[in-house]
C-alpha positions in Angstrom: 86.8 -41.9 4.2 86.0 -40.8 7.8 85.5 -37.2 6.7 82.9 -38.3 4.2 81.0 -40.3 6.9 81.0 -37.2 9.1 79.6 -35.1 6.2 76.9 -37.7 5.6 76.0 -37.8 9.2 75.8 -34.0 9.5 73.6 -34.0 6.4 71.2 -36.5 7.9 71.2 -34.5 11.2 70.7 -31.2 9.5 68.0 -32.7 7.2 66.0 -33.9 10.2 65.9 -30.2 11.3 64.8 -29.3 7.8 62.0 -31.9 7.8 60.8 -30.4 11.1 60.8 -26.9 9.5 63.5 -25.4 11.7 65.8 -24.7 8.7 65.4 -25.0 4.9 66.6 -27.9 2.8 69.1 -25.6 1.2 70.5 -24.6 4.6 70.8 -28.3 5.5 72.7 -29.0 2.2 75.0 -26.1 2.9 75.7 -27.4 6.4 76.5 -30.8 5.1 78.9 -29.8 2.4 77.8 -32.7 0.2 77.2 -32.8 -3.5 73.5 -32.8 -4.6 73.3 -36.6 -5.2 74.8 -37.6 -1.9 72.8 -35.0 0.0 69.6 -36.2 -1.6 70.3 -39.7 -0.2 70.9 -38.3 3.3 67.8 -36.1 3.0 65.7 -39.2 2.2 67.1 -41.1 5.2 66.3 -38.1 7.4 62.7 -38.2 6.2 62.3 -41.7 7.8 64.0 -40.5 11.0 61.8 -37.4 11.1 58.7 -39.5 10.6 59.6 -41.8 13.5 60.3 -38.8 15.8 56.9 -37.3 14.9 55.1 -40.6 15.5 56.8 -40.7 18.9 55.6 -37.2 19.6 52.1 -37.9 18.4 52.4 -36.6 14.9 53.5 -37.9 11.6 54.2 -36.8 8.0 50.7 -35.3 7.7 51.3 -33.0 10.7 54.8 -32.0 9.4 53.4 -31.2 6.0 50.6 -29.0 7.6 53.2 -27.1 9.6 55.3 -26.5 6.6 52.3 -25.0 4.8 51.4 -22.9 7.8 48.2 -24.7 8.7 
């Protein structure tokens, strides 16, 4: 059970980096070692965390989407 919690936490952590554009979603999934369904739940949680970080830094989802598109 503890191993799965660590995998889930690493998925969330890696997904925050993916949401910020530092790595791809596929790379984050590979780092986590989770199955698709479990990774998708972690990726969704990371979206909320990434939004909060961006708001704190003066950005938000819109700025993150623009960076991902190269604007």
